[in-house]
C-alpha positions as CSV (number, residue, x, y, z in Angstrom):
1,X,-95.7,28.8,31.0
2,X,-94.0,25.8,29.5
3,X,-94.2,25.5,25.8
4,X,-94.9,29.2,25.1
5,X,-92.5,31.3,22.9
6,X,-91.8,33.6,25.9
7,X,-91.7,31.5,29.0
8,X,-92.4,34.4,31.4
9,X,-95.2,36.7,32.5
10,X,-95.5,40.0,30.7
11,X,-94.7,43.4,32.1
12,X,-97.4,46.0,32.1
13,X,-95.1,48.3,30.1
14,X,-95.3,45.8,27.2
15,X,-98.9,46.7,26.7
16,X,-98.0,50.3,25.7
17,X,-97.4,49.5,22.0
18,X,-100.8,47.8,21.6
19,X,-102.5,50.6,23.4
20,X,-100.9,53.2,21.2
21,X,-102.0,51.2,18.1
22,X,-105.6,51.0,19.2
23,X,-105.8,54.7,20.3
24,X,-104.0,56.2,17.4
25,X,-106.2,57.5,14.5
26,X,-103.3,57.0,12.0
27,X,-101.6,53.8,13.2
28,X,-104.8,51.8,13.4
29,X,-106.8,53.5,10.7
30,X,-106.9,50.5,8.4
31,X,-107.8,48.0,11.1
32,X,-111.3,46.7,11.3
33,X,-112.6,43.9,13.4
34,X,-109.2,42.7,14.6
35,X,-108.2,41.1,17.9
36,X,-104.8,42.2,19.1
37,X,-103.3,39.6,21.5
38,X,-100.5,40.7,23.8
39,X,-99.8,37.4,25.5
40,X,-96.2,36.5,24.6
41,X,-97.2,33.9,22.0
42,X,-99.5,31.9,24.4
43,X,-102.4,32.0,21.9
44,X,-100.4,30.7,19.0
45,X,-98.9,27.9,21.1
46,X,-102.3,26.2,21.0
47,X,-101.8,25.3,17.3
C-alpha cells in the first residue's frame, strides 16, 4: 500500500457510489465503454 494516494484497504461501503452509477439509467446514460476503477488511486499510482 506504500505510494498509493489512500494507503489503506477499501471498505465495501465505498463501492456503493460506483454501483449506483453503473446501475442507474440516468447517472450513467452518457457513459460508453468506460472502466470505473474503485481502488483508492492504486491504478493511477503506476504512472
